[in-house]
Each structure stands twice: as structure tokens, then as C-alpha cells.
N, C-alpha and C positions, 0 to 999 in steps of 0.2 A: 547436488548442492547440499552442503552441510549447514546445519542450523546456525552456526556461528559466523556465517558469511555476511558480508555487508550487502545492503540493498539500497537502491536509489529510489527516492520518493519525490514525486512532483505533482503539482496541479497545473497543467499547461495553461499559460496565460494569467495565472493567479499567483502561483508560488514557484520560485525557482527550484531546481533539483537540489536535494540534500541527501547525504549518505548516512545511514543508520545501520546498526548491527541487527540482524534478524534474530530476534528473541522475543519471548512473551512480554518482557518489560519494554523492549523497543517498540513493539506493535501497540502496546497500551499507551505508551508515551505519544505515539503518533495519533492515536484516537483522542487523547486528551488535548492535543494541540489543534484539532479540527472540530471537536464536538460542539463548540459554541457557535460555529458558523451556521448561516441559514440553510436549512434543508428540510425536506418533507419528513413527516414522522416515519414513513416506510423506509426512506433512505437512511435515516438515523439508525433505525433498527438493524438494517442490513449491514451498514458500515460498522456499527458497534460489534455485531456478532462476527463479522469478517476479521476485525482487528483485535478483539478481546475474547472471543469465544474459546471454548476448551480445545478446539482443534485449529485455531487460527494459524499458528506457526506452521503446522504440518500442511494445511491447505495452501498457504503461500508457497512453501517449498515444492509441493507437487505441481502447482500451476506453473511456476517458473521453470521447472524441469522440462515442461512440454511447450511453453510459450515464451516469447520474448518479454512480455510484461503482463501484469494483471491490472485491468482497468475496472475501477469501481465507480458507479455514478455518485456524484457529489454535487448537490445543488444543480446548477445548470452547466456543470463541467464534469470532469472526472479526476479521480485520484489514481495516479499510475505508480505501480511498484514494479521495479525491474532489478536484475542483478547489477550491482554497482560497477562491475567490469564490462557491462554490455556497451558496445559502441553506439554512439549517438545515432548513427544512420540506421541501425537495426530496429529502432523504436518506431519508425514511421509506418 
């Protein structure tokens, strides 16, 4: 997966899927769109590091190369990141 590929982001049951470009700016924008939502301090720290840390883009790329999606705990649900071209049925 190249870094300029598109990713599909969703919070099942809360936010419908949307497509973003996988880039440091795109991941930071994603963080900025969810950082005000209620979550524990630990979840906030983990999500912020996962989405804006120095290796965030590389970590997402590596995870998606081996798995259909990356699930990050988010409040009482999860944030899912997958390749934008992944079939809906593969996410279950």
C-alpha cells in the first residue's frame, strides 16, 4: 500500500464511512475531527499518538498490509480504518 492511497474511515453506529487520503495531514485532520468527542484520557492519548505521532502513517500502512482494517478504541465504540477499495463484506 502506497502512502498516497485512500483510506476508508468509520465509527460503526456513530459516523458513516468516509474516504480520506492516507497522509500525515489526513490523519491529523481525522484526529481533529474526533478529539472533542467524549473518551477516557488513556483513549485520547492512544488515539492522538496513533493518528498524529511521528510514525502514524507508517503504522497504518503496515497494519493495513497485514489486516483488513485497523480498529482503535474510541469512547464506547471503535474507529475503523481500512483501504478505501476494500469490499464491505471483508470488514466483518
